[in-house]
Structure formats: C-alpha cells, structure tokens
C-alpha atoms as one frame of an Amber mdcrd trajectory, in Angstrom:
protein
 198.273 197.502  71.907 196.825 194.234  73.238 196.508 193.749  76.959 198.404
 190.907  78.738 195.302 188.740  79.458 194.305 188.959  75.821 197.727 187.878
  74.675 197.684 184.889  77.158 194.509 183.486  75.487 196.170 183.181  72.067
 197.547 179.565  71.905 200.528 178.757  69.846 199.600 176.930  66.648 195.869
 177.437  67.148 193.612 177.605  64.098 191.749 180.720  63.174 188.170 180.578
  62.069 188.855 180.213  58.417 191.448 177.531  58.972 189.118 175.526  61.249
 186.237 175.675  58.704 188.570 174.507  55.929 189.762 171.597  58.091 186.250
 170.387  59.029 185.168 170.620  55.424 187.733 167.903  54.642 186.680 165.556
  57.564 184.338 162.735  56.597 182.156 160.413  58.738 185.321 158.523  59.926
 186.954 161.636  61.340 190.072 161.343  59.113 191.294 163.701  56.385 193.574
 161.226  54.863 191.672 159.253  52.250 193.646 156.053  52.799 193.071 155.975
  56.516 189.399 156.907  55.982 189.030 153.997  53.542 190.601 151.524  56.034
 188.304 152.821  58.801 185.181 152.413  56.643 186.183 148.854  55.711 186.874
 148.031  59.348 183.498 149.315  60.442 181.725 147.434  57.723 183.462 144.173
  58.660 182.738 144.636  62.387 179.118 145.594  61.779 179.500 148.814  63.711
 179.363 151.343  60.931 177.698 154.504  62.134 177.419 157.566  59.869 177.839
 160.568  62.069 178.020 164.136  60.727 179.596 166.333  63.395 178.447 169.390
  61.644 174.834 168.229  61.280 172.275 170.655  62.691 169.516 168.132  63.360
 171.290 165.519  65.410 175.118 166.032  65.510 175.620 163.046  67.845 173.811
 160.607  65.504 171.880 159.205  68.451 168.341 160.040  67.278 167.170 160.343
  70.875 163.682 161.597  69.977 163.007 158.715  67.721 164.192 156.166  70.176
 162.032 157.644  72.961 158.973 157.674  70.630 159.525 154.106  69.609 159.963
 153.059  73.287 156.821 154.834  74.368 154.738 153.307  71.508 156.159 149.906
  72.277 155.307 150.198  75.928 151.705 151.222  75.196 151.220 148.401  72.761
 152.711 145.886  75.200 150.489 147.187  77.979 147.344 146.888  75.773 148.335
 143.418  74.740 148.869 142.467  78.427 145.461 143.824  79.416 143.765 141.865
  76.608 145.605 138.652  77.454 144.695 139.064  81.140 141.008 139.671  80.334
 140.830 136.659  78.004 142.685 134.463  80.473 140.426 135.574  83.346 137.347
 134.853  81.290 138.557 131.381  80.319 139.507 130.540  83.961 136.210 131.911
  85.185 134.194 129.851  82.702 136.247 126.768  83.428 135.566 127.096  87.191
 131.849 127.944  86.783 129.419 125.104  87.533 126.369 124.769  85.310 123.600
 123.581  87.712 121.204 123.006  84.813 123.198 119.975  83.904 124.199 118.529
  87.244 123.083 119.641  90.725 124.740 118.110  93.802 126.602 119.398  96.895
 129.875 119.608  95.014 128.503 121.543  92.047 126.402 123.827  94.121 129.384
 124.652  96.357 131.438 125.265  93.184 128.728 127.632  91.764 128.636 129.624
  94.999 132.433 129.750  95.133 133.021 130.673  91.554 129.810 132.384  90.508
 127.250 131.608  87.791 126.512 132.907  84.344 123.495 135.232  84.420 122.241
 136.257  80.997 125.092 137.929  79.251 126.768 138.708  82.632 128.241 137.025
  85.578 127.100 136.935  89.199 129.283 136.162  92.248 128.164 135.330  95.755
 129.458 136.090  99.243 132.540 134.180 100.181 130.978 132.850 103.373 128.345
 130.140 102.456 127.122 126.618 103.275 125.126 124.009 101.376 122.314 122.392
 103.397 120.845 120.308 100.575 121.372 119.678  96.863 119.682 116.567  95.651
 118.189 115.871  92.265 116.114 113.009  93.776 114.178 115.393  96.034 114.331
 118.203  93.499 115.455 120.629  96.198 118.495 122.925  96.744 118.970 124.874
  99.968 121.928 127.168 100.678 122.917 129.875 103.174 125.160 132.849 102.459
 126.445 135.595 104.814 126.311 139.086 103.305 129.360 141.194 104.480 129.236
 143.878 101.793 125.924 145.637 102.465 125.390 148.333 104.960 121.701 149.056
 104.822 118.590 146.873 104.621 117.689 148.048 101.109 121.247 147.465  99.895
 121.175 143.891 101.295 117.720 143.244  99.846 118.758 144.435  96.353 122.034
 142.639  96.181 120.629 139.401  97.639 117.674 139.511  95.231 120.047 139.556
  92.255 122.224 136.807  93.641 119.253 134.575  94.545 117.637 135.073  91.194
 120.798 134.193  89.318 121.496 131.141  91.415 117.843 129.910  91.462 117.207
 130.358  87.697 120.495 128.587  86.876 119.461 125.680  89.091 115.737 125.553
  88.126 116.779 125.093  84.452 117.705 121.668  85.575 114.554 119.507  84.944
 115.083 117.575  88.192 115.146 120.730  90.441 111.880 122.311  91.453 112.726
 124.270  94.582 115.687 126.518  95.533 115.886 128.088  99.045 118.372 130.905
  99.310 118.977 132.050 102.956 120.748 135.355 103.661 122.531 136.048 106.964
 124.195 139.248 108.120 126.491 140.329 110.932 124.373 142.433 113.339 125.855
 144.833 115.828 124.637 145.292 119.402 122.544 148.294 118.403 120.804 146.363
 115.578 122.816 147.727 112.686 124.233 145.693 109.848 128.025 145.351 109.936
 130.162 144.930 106.792 133.805 144.429 105.996 136.037 147.475 105.790 139.424
 148.517 104.688 139.258 146.489 101.467 138.121 143.358 103.408 140.913 143.328
 105.943 138.488 144.275 108.792 135.857 141.643 109.145 132.573 142.224 110.944
 132.422 140.960 114.541 128.760 141.160 115.210 126.465 138.087 115.776 125.453
 136.265 112.600 121.698 136.738 112.223 119.178 135.329 109.728 118.032 138.301
 107.632 115.814 137.007 104.772 115.080 134.006 102.668 114.292 133.729  99.030
 112.202 130.689  98.027 112.129 129.937  94.321 109.784 127.272  92.867 109.048
 125.844  89.478 105.606 124.566  88.578 103.764 123.551  85.416 100.723 125.592
  84.401  97.466 124.081  83.208  98.141 125.052  79.616 101.546 123.283  79.571
 103.656 126.304  80.458 106.298 126.609  83.173 105.993 129.223  85.947 108.883
 130.393  88.133 107.733 131.959  91.420 109.673 133.704  94.177 108.633 134.190
  97.821 110.614 136.262 100.256 110.254 135.189 103.939 112.050 135.613 107.240
 112.091 139.445 107.264 111.035 140.871 110.584 108.340 143.579 110.735 110.793
 146.452 111.318 112.953 145.574 108.272 109.893 144.859 106.196 108.425 148.276
 106.976 111.786 149.959 106.197 112.146 148.316 102.801 108.510 148.912 101.928
 108.658 152.659 102.758 111.767 152.975 100.575 110.561 151.185  97.441 106.783
 151.948  97.410 104.497 154.982  97.269 100.793 155.513  97.665 100.407 154.835
  93.929 101.875 151.313  94.125  99.125 148.766  93.388  97.881 146.673  96.299
  97.610 142.948  95.654  94.251 141.504  96.496  94.416 137.869  97.585  91.211
 135.764  97.124  90.818 132.269  98.286  89.328 129.685  96.039
C-alpha cells in the first residue's frame, strides 16, 4: 500500500516515462507536434531570418548555443587583433621616429642639431637617444664646428655614465662628421652631483628629479682630418675628467696586461 507522501507526488494527467518518450519523438525543431503548425512556424522563421535549428534531445549542445565555439572564436579574434595592433603601433612609431629624426650629414645648424638631440639619431642599424636636458652652444657649417651640452640623469656610477655617454657622443658625432662641412664635434656631459660627491639620477620612473648641483663631468671631442694618403681619420679625445674619476674608470676597465701607449714627439 502506497504511503500518503508518495500518493501526493503523483500529478493528475502526468505522463509516464513511455508516454513522454513517445511525445518527444514527435516534436521537431519548432517544438510542435502538429505538422501544419510546424510548417507555418518554419516558414515564419525563414521569412524573419531567425531560423535556428535546436534539438532539445541533443547530447552535444541541447541549447544550440555552441558556447565553446563562440568562446574559441572570440579568443582567437582577440589575439589576432592584439597582434595586429602591436604591429601597427611598431610601424607607426618607426615612421614617426624617422620623420622626426634629423640627418646632420645633410644639414647642420642649431635647429637640426636640437632636433637630433631631442628625437635621436640613426646609428648603424639601430637608434640612439640622448638625455632630455640639453643645450646647443654652436652649430655652424661655416666654422665646421658643433658644440652641445647634455645632462645625464640616468646613470648612477662613473663607469655607467662613461659608457652611456661614449655611445651617445659617438652616434651624434659620426652622424654630424659625415657632413663634409663639419670637422669638429664637442659633446659635453654634465651630471647632478650630491653634497657627498655622488652622482644623482632620476627615480620612480622619472618622477623624482635629481636636486644636486649640475657639474661638468666629461667632454668628448671628435675631429675629422684627412690623412696623407687621401684617407679620412676620425679621432676622439676625452677631456674634463678629474683625477679621482679618471682613476676610478681606469681601475675598472684596465688590467696590468692592458698595453701602454708611448707618445713620442716629432
């Protein structure tokens, strides 16, 4: 004899398992068992452009939404869009950089020299930028001389300042000395010096600027001369380094095996 709570669960007119299976076997994608109504529904969906074939008994995707495929397509589309954006940014940055880069071998004056220091110069297959604090003392093709001053705010040690400034001075000077009217390039390097004699640099991604006194640190003098056999010589002389800094750099970049230059007067 069935208990009371079991009898209460049996709904009046409810289908048993066999009847439910037989009913759903007759239901098509429109949800109707009547063929005429199903035909009208299919025609209506076709005219409205919203025909969606959904199989409520499908095991793969009963809702017909294809969520996995949509997510995969979206992810692939996002990655492709991101890669295209990166490429476009790089190409655009390169075009803008080249458009704003002055070529001192063609024209050297105060304006083009300032533009080169501000925007950088091409150096071989690369690109060299300069400190944002700079000034132009001279840039004249009539005198054949260019003289500039930069303030290094990115170096922390003497060797770091020497190495970075050497690369910058070389790139700038060679670019300028390729101009047939320029024979001398003077590249002064200043730094901010603290009260205890240490180099100060910018911190916190450039937000904290050094506050020490601006001090002359070193000078690179590049010259261009013709040799006796018709060649061209580029020479670099580094001046303005005090004895303490000079000793510090020499001890870090030389050993007892480093050759000693012997100067002879003629």
